[in-house]
VOKOLFI-966260 format. One record per atom (N, C-alpha, C): x, y, z. Coordinates in steps of 0.1 Angstrom, whole numbers, plus 5000, padded with zeros to 4 digits. Layout:
N
XYZ
...
***
This chain:
154
513870878543
513571048542
513071068530
512271158529
511471198517
512171328514
512471338499
512971478494
512171578493
512371698498
511371798491
512071888482
511271968473
511772038463
513072108468
513172168479
514472228482
515772178483
515672038486
516571928488
517071898475
516271918463
516871878450
518071968447
519071928443
520271978437
519872068423
520472188422
519972278410
521472218400
520972208387
521972168376
522872268375
524272258374
525172358373
525172398356
525272518353
525372538338
526872458333
526672398321
527672328317
528972398308
528772508309
529672618301
529272748302
529972838295
529672988295
528273018287
527773118292
526573158285
526773188270
525773148260
525973148248
524973288243
525673388239
524473498234
523773458224
522573528228
521573498215
521873608205
521773548191
522273648182
520973748177
521473868177
520373988177
519873958163
518574028162
517774008150
518474088138
518274018127
518974108117
518674248116
519674338114
519374478113
518674518098
517974618098
517574658086
518574748077
518974708064
519974768057
519574908056
520774988054
520575128054
520175148039
519075238036
518475268025
519175388019
519475408008
519975518000
519375527987
518775657984
517975667971
518675747962
518975717950
519775787939
518575817929
518275947929
516975997919
517475967905
516675907897
516775887881
515575847878
515475897863
514375857857
514275697853
513275657849
513175507846
514275477834
514575577825
515375567813
516975577818
517075637828
518375657835
518875567847
517675487851
518175407866
519175297862
519075247849
520275147850
521475207850
521675337843
523075407843
523475447857
522275497864
522375527880
522975407888
522575307887
522775177892
524275117888
524575147873
525975137874
526975217879
526675337880
527575427888
527675397901
526575367906
526375317919
527575207923
527575087914
528275007917
529575007914
530075137905
531375167902
531975227913
531075307922
531575397934
531775277944
530875187944
530975087956
532475027956
532674957941
533774887939
535175007941
534975127936
536175227940
536375247953
535275217962
535475257977
536075117983
536075017976
536774897983
535974767984
534574807981
533774697984
534174577973
534274447978
534474337968
533074317961
533374307947
532674267937
531574157942
531874067948
530973937950
529973957961
530174097967
529074147976
527974227971
528174217960
527074327952
526274247944
524874277946
523674217937
522874327930
522774327920
521974427911
520674367905
519574437910
518174397907
517874507895
516974457887
516274547877
514574507875
513974597873
512374607873
512074587860
512874637850
512374657836
513074557829
513774617819
514674537809
515974487817
516174347813
517274307822
518674407820
519674387827
520674447827
521474367814
522374427806
522874377793
523674237799
524474257809
525374157813
524274027816
523174047821
522473937826
521773877813
521373967805
520873907792
521973827784
523073867785
524273807776
524573677784
524673667798
524973547804
523973447804
522573487805
521573387803
521573327788
522073397779
522073347766
522873207764
523873177777
524473057777
523672927787
522672987791
521772887797
521772927813
520872887819
520472917832
521572847842
521772747838
522772667849
524172737849
524672787838
525772877840
525573037847
524573067843
524173187849
523973207865
523373097869
523273087883
524273037890
525272967885
526472917890
527373037894
527273137885
527873257887
527473307900
526273317904
525773387915
526173307927
526173157925
526773057935
528473097938
528973127928
530473127933
530873277937
529973357936
530173497944
531373567940
531873557927
533273607923
533173747918
531973797916
531673927909
530373967911
530074107907
528774157908
527874067902
526674027906
525573957899
524374047896
523974027885
522874107878
521874007876
520574057880
519273967878
518174057877
516974007871
515774077871
514774027882
514174117886
513174097898
512273977898
511973947885
511073817882
511673707886
512973697884
513673567887
514773567901
514773707908
515773747916
515473667930
514373607933
514273527945
515073417946
515573367935
516773257936
518073317941
518473437937
519673487938
519973487954
521373477956
521873477971
521773617976
521873627990
521773727995
523173807995
523373927995
524574007994
524774098005
525874158010
525674268018
525074398012
525274407998
524674537994
523874487980
522874547979
521974517969
521574677963
521674667949
521474797940
520274747933
519174837932
517974827926
517874937916
517674877902
517274987892
515974977890
515075097893
513675087889
513575137873
513975047865
513875107851
512675047843
511475057849
510375027843
509774907845
509174827838
508574697841
507074727846
506374617850
504974627855
504874707866
503474757869
503374867879
503674817893
503674687897
504174637908
505674597910
506474597899
507574557900
508574647908
508274767911
509174827919
508874807935
507574767939
507274737951
507974587955
507674507945
508274347945
509974377947
510374457937
511974467941
512374527953
511574617958
512174687971
511874587983
510774517981
510674417992
511674277989
511874247980
512974147978
514274187981
514674317978
515874377980
516274407995
515274448001
515274438017
515674298024
514974218017
515374068024
516574028019
517074058008
518574008002
519574098007
519474218010
520474318013
521074298028
522274288031
522974268045
522974418050
523774498044
523774628053
523474758044
523374738032
523174868024
522074818012
521374888009
520174897999
520175027989
520675027978
520675147971
519475147960
518675217961
517575247950
517775327939
517675307927
517975407917
516475407910
515875527909
514675547904
514175677907
512675697904
511875817906
511675797922
512275927926
511875937942
510675957944
509575997937
508176007944
507675857942
508175797931
507475667931
507975557943
509375577945
510075507953
509475527968
509275677972
509075697982
507375657988
506875617978
505375607979
505075447981
506275367978
506175227981
506175167996
505475077999
505575038013
506874998017
507475038029
508674988033
509775068028
509575188019
510375278015
510975368028
510175378036
510675458049
510075608047
509075618038
508775778035
508075838047
***
């Protein structure tokens, strides 16, 4: 007897269906108006508010577009291996400059201080921060400059 396609048994599923993970959500974007000179202070205030509201320090990454945060400059003085080990440990808020931030680990919250730097630094920082932020992206800087950037949602 020759088998026809309808005679072929269909395989039974071997277990429960596994849900397909949803595409990562875009982090919520918050803008804190600040001048380039005040952006780092605004970022510090944002970090303080995050920590005061119960956010764990290791969940926060801070990027700068101009001068590095004083903590980052200090820690880099001990060498890059020690500096990046702190990012890997995720024990505390991690501060880095947009020019080297590609190496930083993603975190639930990213705070960007648009504190000067090259003309394209803010756009690079926003793009990188959107990729690194899990749920919240806070940008401290000139609202007109930030809203004009691609991906700012203006």
